[in-house]
N, CA, C and O atoms as a MOPAC input file, in Angstrom:
PM7 MOZYME 1SCF
protein

 N    -16.57000 1    14.70500 1    11.99200 1
 C    -15.42300 1    14.00100 1    11.44400 1
 C    -15.75300 1    12.54200 1    11.14800 1
 O    -15.30600 1    12.00800 1    10.13300 1
 N    -16.51000 1    11.90300 1    11.99400 1
 C    -16.81100 1    10.49700 1    11.75700 1
 C    -17.65400 1    10.31300 1    10.50000 1
 O    -17.60200 1     9.24500 1     9.89000 1
 N    -18.42400 1    11.31200 1    10.09500 1
 C    -19.21600 1    11.23300 1     8.88200 1
 C    -18.36600 1    11.16200 1     7.63300 1
 O    -18.81000 1    10.63700 1     6.61100 1
 N    -17.15500 1    11.67900 1     7.69700 1
 C    -16.26500 1    11.66200 1     6.54400 1
 C    -15.76400 1    10.25200 1     6.23500 1
 O    -15.33800 1     9.98800 1     5.11100 1
 N    -15.80500 1     9.35900 1     7.19400 1
 C    -15.23500 1     8.03100 1     7.02300 1
 C    -16.27900 1     6.95200 1     6.73800 1
 O    -15.92900 1     5.77900 1     6.60500 1
 N    -17.55700 1     7.33100 1     6.64300 1
 C    -18.60700 1     6.34300 1     6.48100 1
 C    -18.41900 1     5.43500 1     5.26900 1
 O    -18.64700 1     4.22900 1     5.36600 1
 N    -18.01700 1     5.97700 1     4.15900 1
 C    -17.88300 1     5.19600 1     2.93300 1
 C    -16.43200 1     4.86900 1     2.58100 1
 O    -16.14000 1     4.51400 1     1.43900 1
 N    -15.53800 1     4.98300 1     3.53200 1
 C    -14.12900 1     4.70700 1     3.29100 1
 C    -13.82400 1     3.25700 1     3.67900 1
 O    -13.77200 1     2.94100 1     4.86800 1
 N    -13.62100 1     2.36900 1     2.69600 1
 C    -13.36900 1     0.96400 1     3.01900 1
 C    -12.02900 1     0.72600 1     3.72200 1
 O    -11.81500 1    -0.34200 1     4.29600 1
 N    -11.13600 1     1.70100 1     3.67900 1
 C     -9.84000 1     1.56000 1     4.34500 1
 C     -9.83000 1     2.12600 1     5.76300 1
 O     -8.80800 1     2.06700 1     6.44600 1
 N    -10.94300 1     2.66400 1     6.20400 1
 C    -11.00700 1     3.24600 1     7.54800 1
 C    -10.66300 1     2.18700 1     8.58900 1
 O    -11.26300 1     1.11300 1     8.62000 1
 N     -9.71100 1     2.49700 1     9.42300 1
 C     -9.31000 1     1.58700 1    10.48300 1
 C     -8.21500 1     0.61100 1    10.08600 1
 O     -7.75500 1    -0.16900 1    10.92000 1
 N     -7.78800 1     0.64000 1     8.82900 1
 C     -6.70700 1    -0.24100 1     8.37400 1
 C     -5.44300 1     0.60200 1     8.23900 1
 O     -5.41200 1     1.56500 1     7.47300 1
 N     -4.41200 1     0.24200 1     8.97700 1
 C     -3.16400 1     0.99800 1     8.93600 1
 C     -2.39700 1     0.72000 1     7.64800 1
 O     -2.47100 1    -0.37300 1     7.08700 1
 N     -1.66600 1     1.72200 1     7.19600 1
 C     -0.83200 1     1.57300 1     6.00900 1
 C      0.17200 1     0.43900 1     6.20700 1
 O      0.46000 1    -0.30500 1     5.27000 1
 N      0.70100 1     0.30500 1     7.41000 1
 C      1.64900 1    -0.76700 1     7.69900 1
 C      1.00900 1    -2.13400 1     7.48900 1
 O      1.65900 1    -3.05200 1     6.98800 1
 N     -0.24600 1    -2.27600 1     7.86300 1
 C     -0.96600 1    -3.53600 1     7.68000 1
 C     -1.18600 1    -3.81800 1     6.20700 1
 O     -1.02400 1    -4.95100 1     5.75400 1
 N     -1.55400 1    -2.79100 1     5.46000 1
 C     -1.76100 1    -2.93600 1     4.02000 1
 C     -0.47100 1    -3.41300 1     3.35500 1
 O     -0.48100 1    -4.36400 1     2.57300 1
 N      0.63800 1    -2.74400 1     3.67200 1
 C      1.92100 1    -3.09100 1     3.06100 1
 C      2.33300 1    -4.50600 1     3.44100 1
 O      2.81500 1    -5.25700 1     2.59300 1
 N      2.15300 1    -4.87500 1     4.68900 1
 C      2.52500 1    -6.21600 1     5.14700 1
 C      1.72700 1    -7.30000 1     4.41200 1
 O      2.28900 1    -8.30600 1     3.98100 1
 N      0.43300 1    -7.08900 1     4.27600 1
 C     -0.40500 1    -8.07000 1     3.59500 1
 C     -0.05900 1    -8.17800 1     2.11300 1
 O     -0.01600 1    -9.27600 1     1.55800 1
 N      0.18700 1    -7.03600 1     1.47500 1
 C      0.55800 1    -7.05500 1     0.06000 1
 C      1.90100 1    -7.74700 1    -0.14200 1
 O      2.07000 1    -8.51600 1    -1.08800 1
 N      2.86000 1    -7.47300 1     0.74900 1
 C      4.17400 1    -8.10800 1     0.64300 1
 C      4.05900 1    -9.62300 1     0.81200 1
 O      4.67500 1   -10.37900 1     0.06100 1
 N      3.28200 1   -10.06300 1     1.78400 1
 C      3.11200 1   -11.50900 1     2.00900 1
 C      2.45500 1   -12.18800 1     0.80900 1
 O      2.80000 1   -13.31600 1     0.45600 1
 N      1.52200 1   -11.50000 1     0.19800 1
 C      0.79000 1   -12.07500 1    -0.93400 1
 C      1.57300 1   -12.03100 1    -2.23900 1
 O      1.55100 1   -12.99100 1    -3.01000 1
 N      2.27200 1   -10.91300 1    -2.49400 1
 C      2.88900 1   -10.68600 1    -3.80200 1
 C      4.41600 1   -10.62500 1    -3.79200 1
 O      5.04100 1   -10.98700 1    -4.78900 1
 N      5.02600 1   -10.18700 1    -2.71600 1
 C      6.47500 1   -10.01200 1    -2.66500 1
 C      6.89900 1    -8.70500 1    -3.32600 1
 O      6.12600 1    -8.08800 1    -4.05800 1
 N      8.13100 1    -8.29300 1    -3.05900 1
 C      8.61700 1    -7.00200 1    -3.58000 1
 C      8.68400 1    -6.98600 1    -5.09500 1
 O      8.30000 1    -6.00200 1    -5.72900 1
 N      9.17000 1    -8.07300 1    -5.67700 1
 C      9.37400 1    -8.09900 1    -7.13100 1
 C      8.05800 1    -7.90000 1    -7.88200 1
 O      7.98900 1    -7.10000 1    -8.81500 1
 N      7.03000 1    -8.61900 1    -7.48200 1
 C      5.74300 1    -8.49400 1    -8.16600 1
 C      5.09100 1    -7.13800 1    -7.88500 1
 O      4.48200 1    -6.54700 1    -8.77700 1
 N      5.21700 1    -6.64400 1    -6.65400 1
 C      4.66300 1    -5.31500 1    -6.34900 1
 C      5.35300 1    -4.24600 1    -7.19000 1
 O      4.69500 1    -3.36100 1    -7.73700 1
 N      6.67800 1    -4.32800 1    -7.29100 1
 C      7.41700 1    -3.35700 1    -8.09000 1
 C      7.02700 1    -3.39300 1    -9.55600 1
 O      6.88300 1    -2.34800 1   -10.19000 1
 N      6.85700 1    -4.58900 1   -10.09400 1
 C      6.49200 1    -4.73200 1   -11.49900 1
 C      5.06100 1    -4.27900 1   -11.75700 1
 O      4.78600 1    -3.61800 1   -12.75900 1
 N      4.16600 1    -4.62800 1   -10.87100 1
 C      2.75100 1    -4.31200 1   -11.05700 1
 C      2.46000 1    -2.83400 1   -10.84100 1
 O      1.75500 1    -2.21000 1   -11.63500 1
 N      3.00500 1    -2.27700 1    -9.76600 1
 C      2.68600 1    -0.89000 1    -9.40400 1
 C      3.69000 1     0.12300 1    -9.95200 1
 O      3.42600 1     1.32600 1    -9.93100 1
 N      4.83200 1    -0.34800 1   -10.44000 1
 C      5.87800 1     0.52200 1   -10.98400 1
 C      6.29600 1     1.60400 1    -9.98700 1
 O      6.33000 1     2.79300 1   -10.30400 1
 N      6.61100 1     1.15300 1    -8.77700 1
 C      7.08300 1     2.05100 1    -7.71900 1
 C      8.51200 1     1.63800 1    -7.38400 1
 O      8.75900 1     0.50400 1    -6.97400 1
 N      9.44600 1     2.56500 1    -7.56000 1
 C     10.85800 1     2.25600 1    -7.35600 1
 C     11.18600 1     1.80700 1    -5.94200 1
 O     12.13800 1     1.05300 1    -5.74300 1
 N     10.43000 1     2.24600 1    -4.97100 1
 C     10.67700 1     1.82700 1    -3.59000 1
 C     10.51300 1     0.32000 1    -3.43400 1
 O     11.05500 1    -0.26500 1    -2.49700 1
 N      9.77900 1    -0.30900 1    -4.33200 1
 C      9.58600 1    -1.75500 1    -4.30900 1
 C     10.57200 1    -2.47500 1    -5.22800 1
 O     10.68600 1    -3.70000 1    -5.17800 1
 N     11.28600 1    -1.71700 1    -6.06700 1
 C     12.18500 1    -2.31300 1    -7.05700 1
 C     13.65000 1    -2.27500 1    -6.64100 1
 O     14.36900 1    -3.25300 1    -6.84600 1
 N     14.10300 1    -1.17900 1    -6.06600 1
 C     15.51300 1    -0.95900 1    -5.77700 1
 C     15.83500 1    -1.20400 1    -4.31100 1
 O     15.64700 1    -0.32700 1    -3.46800 1
 N     16.32300 1    -2.40600 1    -4.01500 1
 C     16.73000 1    -2.77300 1    -2.66200 1
 C     15.63800 1    -2.45700 1    -1.62700 1
 O     15.89900 1    -1.72800 1    -0.67000 1
 N     14.43700 1    -2.98700 1    -1.80000 1
 C     13.32700 1    -2.63900 1    -0.91800 1
 C     13.44700 1    -3.26100 1     0.46800 1
 O     13.90600 1    -4.39200 1     0.62900 1
 N     13.02900 1    -2.50400 1     1.44100 1
 C     12.84700 1    -3.00900 1     2.79900 1
 C     11.46800 1    -2.55000 1     3.25700 1
 O     10.90200 1    -1.59800 1     2.72000 1
 N     10.95400 1    -3.22900 1     4.23600 1
 C      9.64300 1    -2.87300 1     4.76900 1
 C      9.66200 1    -1.43800 1     5.29800 1
 O      8.76700 1    -0.64800 1     4.99900 1
 N     10.68900 1    -1.11000 1     6.08600 1
 C     10.78400 1     0.21000 1     6.71900 1
 C     10.90900 1     1.33200 1     5.68500 1
 O     10.22300 1     2.34900 1     5.78600 1
 N     11.77800 1     1.15000 1     4.70100 1
 C     11.97900 1     2.20900 1     3.70200 1
 C     10.74700 1     2.37300 1     2.81100 1
 O     10.39200 1     3.49000 1     2.43400 1
 N     10.10100 1     1.26200 1     2.47800 1
 C      8.89500 1     1.33200 1     1.65000 1
 C      7.76200 1     2.02300 1     2.39300 1
 O      7.03300 1     2.82500 1     1.81100 1
 N      7.61400 1     1.71700 1     3.66400 1
 C      6.57700 1     2.34700 1     4.47300 1
 C      6.82300 1     3.85200 1     4.60400 1
 O      5.89000 1     4.64900 1     4.50700 1
 N      8.07100 1     4.23000 1     4.82300 1
 C      8.41600 1     5.65600 1     4.92000 1
 C      8.10900 1     6.37500 1     3.60700 1
 O      7.55500 1     7.47400 1     3.60800 1
 N      8.47200 1     5.74800 1     2.49000 1
 C      8.20100 1     6.33000 1     1.18300 1
 C      6.70000 1     6.52400 1     0.97000 1
 O      6.27000 1     7.59000 1     0.53100 1
 N      5.91100 1     5.51000 1     1.27600 1
 C      4.46200 1     5.60500 1     1.06800 1
 C      3.82600 1     6.66400 1     1.96000 1
 O      2.86000 1     7.31400 1     1.56000 1
 N      4.35400 1     6.84000 1     3.15300 1
 C      3.80300 1     7.84700 1     4.06100 1
 C      4.08600 1     9.27000 1     3.58500 1
 O      3.35000 1    10.19800 1     3.91900 1
 N      5.14300 1     9.43600 1     2.81100 1
 C      5.52300 1    10.79100 1     2.38200 1
 C      5.24000 1    11.06500 1     0.90300 1
 O      5.53300 1    12.15400 1     0.40900 1
 N      4.67600 1    10.09100 1     0.20100 1
 C      4.43000 1    10.24500 1    -1.23300 1
 C      2.97400 1     9.89600 1    -1.53800 1
 O      2.63800 1     8.72800 1    -1.73200 1
 N      2.10900 1    10.91700 1    -1.58000 1
 C      0.66500 1    10.67200 1    -1.73400 1
 C      0.27600 1     9.86700 1    -2.97200 1
 O     -0.61200 1     9.01900 1    -2.88400 1
 N      0.91100 1    10.10500 1    -4.12500 1
 C      0.51400 1     9.37600 1    -5.33200 1
 C      0.81800 1     7.88200 1    -5.20100 1
 O      0.04800 1     7.04500 1    -5.67100 1
 N      1.93700 1     7.55500 1    -4.56400 1
 C      2.30700 1     6.14800 1    -4.39700 1
 C      1.39100 1     5.46400 1    -3.38000 1
 O      0.98300 1     4.31700 1    -3.55900 1
 N      1.08400 1     6.18700 1    -2.32400 1
 C      0.17400 1     5.63400 1    -1.31200 1
 C     -1.19700 1     5.34500 1    -1.93200 1
 O     -1.79700 1     4.30300 1    -1.66900 1
 N     -1.67900 1     6.26400 1    -2.74500 1
 C     -2.96900 1     6.08300 1    -3.41400 1
 C     -2.93600 1     4.85000 1    -4.32300 1
 O     -3.88400 1     4.06600 1    -4.35800 1
 N     -1.85100 1     4.69500 1    -5.04200 1
 C     -1.69500 1     3.54700 1    -5.93600 1
 C     -1.73400 1     2.23000 1    -5.15100 1
 O     -2.39800 1     1.27600 1    -5.55600 1
 N     -1.02300 1     2.19300 1    -4.03600 1
 C     -0.97100 1     0.99500 1    -3.19900 1
 C     -2.34200 1     0.72200 1    -2.57400 1
 O     -2.78800 1    -0.42500 1    -2.53600 1
 N     -3.00300 1     1.76500 1    -2.08800 1
 C     -4.32300 1     1.59400 1    -1.47500 1
 C     -5.34700 1     1.08500 1    -2.49400 1
 O     -6.16200 1     0.21900 1    -2.17400 1
 N     -5.31100 1     1.61300 1    -3.70400 1
 C     -6.24800 1     1.16800 1    -4.73000 1
 C     -5.96400 1    -0.28300 1    -5.13400 1
 O     -6.89300 1    -1.06100 1    -5.35000 1
 N     -4.69700 1    -0.64000 1    -5.23300 1
 C     -4.32800 1    -2.01600 1    -5.54300 1
 C     -4.80500 1    -2.95000 1    -4.42800 1
 O     -5.32300 1    -4.03400 1    -4.69600 1
 N     -4.62900 1    -2.52800 1    -3.20500 1
 C     -5.08000 1    -3.32100 1    -2.04800 1
 C     -6.59400 1    -3.52400 1    -2.09100 1
 O     -7.08300 1    -4.63900 1    -1.90900 1
 N     -7.32300 1    -2.44900 1    -2.33200 1
 C     -8.78200 1    -2.55000 1    -2.39700 1
 C     -9.24100 1    -3.48600 1    -3.52000 1
 O    -10.17000 1    -4.27500 1    -3.34400 1
 N     -8.58400 1    -3.38700 1    -4.66100 1
 C     -8.97100 1    -4.18000 1    -5.82000 1
 C     -8.64600 1    -5.66900 1    -5.63900 1
 O     -9.40100 1    -6.53600 1    -6.07800 1
 N     -7.52000 1    -5.94700 1    -4.99300 1
 C     -7.02400 1    -7.32400 1    -4.95000 1
 C     -7.11200 1    -8.03900 1    -3.60400 1
 O     -7.00800 1    -9.26500 1    -3.55400 1
 N     -7.30100 1    -7.30400 1    -2.52500 1
 C     -7.25800 1    -7.94200 1    -1.20900 1
 C     -8.58000 1    -7.87200 1    -0.43900 1
 O     -8.80400 1    -8.67000 1     0.47100 1
 N     -9.45100 1    -6.93100 1    -0.79000 1
 C    -10.70800 1    -6.77500 1    -0.07700 1
 C    -11.80200 1    -7.50900 1    -0.87100 1
 O    -11.96600 1    -7.29800 1    -2.07300 1
 N    -12.52400 1    -8.35300 1    -0.18400 1
 C    -13.60600 1    -9.11200 1    -0.85500 1
 C    -14.80000 1    -8.25500 1    -1.11200 1
 O    -15.79200 1    -8.72900 1    -1.66400 1

C-alpha cells in the first residue's frame, strides 16, 4: 500500500487543510469563479464545502489539481 503513494504529492495533506489554505488565499468568491463549483458560489460555508468535496469526486479532483498548480512550489 505504501508503494501506491510514492509519487502522490498530496499524500499526508488532508482535504480540510487544502480547503482552508485555498480559502485563506483566494476566498469563496474567487474559488467559485475560478473552479465553477456551486458549493463555493451559493452561500458557502467551510463545513458544507468540505462535505460536498468529500462526496463529489469530480469536484475534489478539481480542487486538488488547483491546489497543486497554485499552492505547491
